[in-house]
Residue, then its C-alpha position, 0 to 999 in steps of 0.5 A: m500500500m505504502t507503494s500505491l500511495i508514493l507512486t500516485w502522490f509524486p505526480v499529483v504534487l507535480v501538477a499542484g507545484i506546476g498549476g500553481r505557479l501558472l495561476e494567480h495566488r488565489h486561484s493556486h490555493w485552491l488547486g491544491v486543495v483539489c489536488a489533495l481531495f483527488w489524490i484522497m480519492l484515487i487511493q481510496g478507490s485503489v486500496g479501499s475505504l479509509a476506515s479499513m486502513n491503519t492507523s499509520t496508512l491513514i496519516t499518511l494519507l492525510g499528511g500527503a494531501a496536506v503536502i499537497v495543499v502546500i505545495g500548490k500555494w508555496s509554488i507561487s509565494h515567490e513569483p507575485s514579488a518577482k512580477m511585482s518587481a518587474s511591474q513596479e520597473a516597469v512603472d518606474r521607467k513610464l512615470p516620468h513620460q506619464l508625469e510628463a503627459h499628464s502635464t501636457w494636457t493639463r496645460m492644453s486644457e489651460e489653453l481652452y479656458r484661456f482662449d475661452d476669456w480671450l475670445d470674450g474679451h475680443r468679440g465683436r472688436s474689428d481688429i480681432w486678427d491683430a490682436f490673434d496673432e499675438y496670441i497665436r504666439s503665446v500660446l506657441a511660446r507657452s505650449c512649445h517655448a516657440s523662438h518666434a512664429r508667423p502665422y500667414r492668411a490664405i489667399d485667393h482661394a489658398t492660392g497665395l499667403v500674406p501675413l496674418r495681421v493684413p486685413d483683408v485689403w491687401d493690395d500694397v503688401p507683397a504676398v509670400s510666394s505660393t510656389v517656393g518656400i515651406p509655407a507654400q508647401v504646406m498649403h498645398s500638401k495640408s500636412r505639417y512639416v517638421k525639420t527633425n522629421l525630414g524622411s516622413a511623409d509629410h513633406a520631401a525637405h529636400h525640395i526645401d529651398s535653401q532661403a526658407r528662413a530655417a523654420s523647424w516646425c510649420f503646419p495648416v490651418l484647415r476649415g472644411g477641408a480647405c486650407i485658410g492660414v499657415i503658421e511657421v515655427g522657428t525653433i522649439d523646445i520639446s522633449d522627443a517622446q512627447r513632440d508628436n503629441v504635443l505638435t498635434c494638440v498644438e496644431r488642432l488647438i489653434g486651428l479650432f481657435w483660428n475657426s473660432v476667430y473666424d466666426a467670430a470675425v465674419g459675424t461682427q465683419l455683417g454688423q460692422t460692414d455696409p451692405v452696399s460699399g463693404l466699408l465699415t458702418r459709421e459707428a464701426f469706423i469711428e471705433t476702429a479708427q480712434r484706435a487706429l489714432k491712439k497708435s499714431c499718437d503713441h508713435n508721434e505719427p501725424v494723421a489726417m481725415v478726408i471725407v469723400a462726398l457723392e453728390r447729386l445720388r437723390h436724383l437718382s433715388d428719386t426717380g428709382r434709379w436705386d440700383s445705379v446709387d449702389e452701383i455708383v457707391r460700389a465704384a467709388s469705394d473700390v477706387v478710395r479703398k485702393k488708394i489707401r494704405t492697409d492700416d488706414c482707415i475707411g467707412r460709409f460715413d452716410e448714404s452718400r460720404i465716404v470717410v478715411l482716417l490716413r495716417r503718416v501723411d502730413a498736410e501737403l502729402t494729404t493734399l496730393v492724395a486727396t487730389q489724386l483721389v478726386t481725379r480719380l473719383e471723377e473718371v470712374i463715376g463722373d459719366s452723366q450717361r452711363w448713370g443718367s444723372d451728372v454725379g459730383i465730387r466733392c471733397g474736405v480735408v483736414a490734417a492734424g499733428p501727432d497730438q490729435t487724439d480725439i477722432r471726433t474732433l477730427l471728424s468734426s473738422a474734416l465735415s467743416t471743411w468739406r461745407s466749406a468746399r460745397l460753399d466756396g463750390v470747389s471740388l476740393v479743400s485742405r486745411t489744417v486743426e490750426t487753421e480750422a480753429e482759427e477760423a472758428a475764433i474769428 
């Protein structure tokens, strides 16, 4: 009988030991119990019932069963600590990256809250793109430690680029090349360029011209699948482990911000733009011109206010020629718009008058600009046969020194000068603020 006990005991112990190492701690304990019961039943089936066994055999049987249970439990007693040690080492290795990733996501969420506050404070402003240009630079500095950034706006259905600060009227601003350079290739491919990843599928970087101003990162801003902007970044400071994630997050954040500003600007433009001429309304002009005037004063620059009046439009309106009136206003607005610079301000003061604030011009230069403007307007809208009525041009100009701080005072002086031109029956009268004040005193 002892031989039968020994021969059956070893295989069961082997099963309990190996099985225990393969199972978790709580399962290996029960495996030992099951193996012990199986061994007892196996012996009972081969030698008879437990009652027929003598005391020594019964003690041996129960002792062997207890050993099987202990072996099953003991077999994994060193395994958890080894696994825990390996697991802890893996956690220790991943912890810096996890902390860095957590810090990155925290910064991104903070940027979302920060942008919400920024947009609330800038919504409705006509110079929102100027402010957004600075905001983009601040986001890149905070999130990527970018040395510098150049945001560009796509123009002409994504066939060219101009700096984001440039307003919609950009005729006198040279556009960025649409065929050469990193921004142009990013605009056409709608894919990012990263200098440290020259072999990527984003761009064949060896095709980039050598005069590309050493951009290390450049990415597009998309809206409805179309490229509406490109941002070129100089140097960035991000760990290699987090670079792809951070760049992707920043690109999507700025894309979200840009589209939100675009929607806000469109809504603002609809409320601040005259539907016929496309120029600023009177209220929007005054607000925008006041900020421009303050900048000129800060830089000690002279300014001038120009009033352009389209006369005898009332006759066309009274005879039902409203379409002709609108066409005249649009033609005149286009002429004036093309004659001013991008940082000058232009608006429609009322039904027949256009108002312009010129920066960095003295009295002599202002008179020259106004004279050329009147000549061009007479050429474009002075055809009485085209309109069925004569359309006259009357212009009043007032120049001011760098100490002029109130746009409404300057505007009142220009209107007074325009009235003088009307009373004198001339097409142009140009004065300075000092002359206007002397005449008022007399």
